[in-house]
C-alpha beads as a LAMMPS data file, in Angstrom:
LAMMPS data file: protein, C-alpha beads

67 atoms
66 bonds

1 atom types
1 bond types

-500.0 500.0 xlo xhi
-500.0 500.0 ylo yhi
-500.0 500.0 zlo zhi

Masses

1 110.0

Atoms # bond

1 1 1 0.000 0.000 0.000
2 1 1 2.785 2.438 0.846
3 1 1 4.491 1.795 -2.495
4 1 1 1.262 2.466 -4.369
5 1 1 0.712 5.685 -2.419
6 1 1 4.288 6.763 -3.177
7 1 1 3.589 6.453 -6.922
8 1 1 0.696 8.887 -6.781
9 1 1 1.316 12.434 -7.941
10 1 1 1.194 15.253 -5.414
11 1 1 -2.212 16.344 -6.732
12 1 1 -3.568 12.812 -6.354
13 1 1 -2.124 12.575 -2.839
14 1 1 -3.757 15.872 -1.910
15 1 1 -7.093 14.613 -3.254
16 1 1 -6.828 11.308 -1.361
17 1 1 -5.865 13.113 1.843
18 1 1 -8.775 15.537 1.394
19 1 1 -11.214 12.655 0.927
20 1 1 -9.884 10.851 4.006
21 1 1 -10.242 14.089 6.003
22 1 1 -13.835 14.580 4.825
23 1 1 -14.785 11.022 5.833
24 1 1 -13.014 11.271 9.199
25 1 1 -14.508 14.688 9.988
26 1 1 -17.942 13.467 8.964
27 1 1 -17.653 10.459 11.267
28 1 1 -16.614 12.699 14.146
29 1 1 -19.585 14.983 13.490
30 1 1 -21.883 11.954 13.400
31 1 1 -20.456 10.581 16.655
32 1 1 -20.911 13.948 18.363
33 1 1 -24.460 14.206 17.076
34 1 1 -23.826 17.322 14.980
35 1 1 -26.138 16.939 11.965
36 1 1 -25.523 20.470 10.636
37 1 1 -21.805 19.849 10.169
38 1 1 -22.442 16.460 8.613
39 1 1 -25.042 17.801 6.168
40 1 1 -22.760 20.688 5.205
41 1 1 -19.941 18.241 4.496
42 1 1 -22.228 16.089 2.401
43 1 1 -23.489 19.047 0.368
44 1 1 -20.247 20.980 -0.035
45 1 1 -17.591 18.297 -0.209
46 1 1 -19.292 15.334 -1.827
47 1 1 -21.665 16.927 -4.335
48 1 1 -19.288 16.312 -7.236
49 1 1 -17.966 13.003 -5.952
50 1 1 -20.652 10.315 -5.549
51 1 1 -18.240 7.612 -4.363
52 1 1 -17.033 9.890 -1.572
53 1 1 -20.640 10.541 -0.550
54 1 1 -21.270 6.782 -0.462
55 1 1 -18.116 6.217 1.606
56 1 1 -19.099 8.930 4.064
57 1 1 -22.583 7.510 4.518
58 1 1 -21.222 3.964 4.930
59 1 1 -18.729 5.011 7.596
60 1 1 -21.383 7.060 9.395
61 1 1 -23.557 3.951 9.580
62 1 1 -20.575 2.159 11.086
63 1 1 -20.253 4.922 13.691
64 1 1 -23.952 4.519 14.487
65 1 1 -23.515 0.769 14.945
66 1 1 -20.866 1.201 17.650
67 1 1 -22.630 3.966 19.599

Bonds

1 1 1 2
2 1 2 3
3 1 3 4
4 1 4 5
5 1 5 6
6 1 6 7
7 1 7 8
8 1 8 9
9 1 9 10
10 1 10 11
11 1 11 12
12 1 12 13
13 1 13 14
14 1 14 15
15 1 15 16
16 1 16 17
17 1 17 18
18 1 18 19
19 1 19 20
20 1 20 21
21 1 21 22
22 1 22 23
23 1 23 24
24 1 24 25
25 1 25 26
26 1 26 27
27 1 27 28
28 1 28 29
29 1 29 30
30 1 30 31
31 1 31 32
32 1 32 33
33 1 33 34
34 1 34 35
35 1 35 36
36 1 36 37
37 1 37 38
38 1 38 39
39 1 39 40
40 1 40 41
41 1 41 42
42 1 42 43
43 1 43 44
44 1 44 45
45 1 45 46
46 1 46 47
47 1 47 48
48 1 48 49
49 1 49 50
50 1 50 51
51 1 51 52
52 1 52 53
53 1 53 54
54 1 54 55
55 1 55 56
56 1 56 57
57 1 57 58
58 1 58 59
59 1 59 60
60 1 60 61
61 1 61 62
62 1 62 63
63 1 63 64
64 1 64 65
65 1 65 66
66 1 66 67
């Protein structure tokens, strides 16, 4: 995995890091019970990226399952 990540361009790395941040921040918002932050993330950050929206929703369901 590290070798594959090393082969990514800087722009691709920035995009991957941004997506991981969005999912992590969304999960934190979900765990804290902050629906406004979560909805804003979904609208602003995932509107042009359906797979990111699906990932965020899937991980939020996982957060709900461990609450």
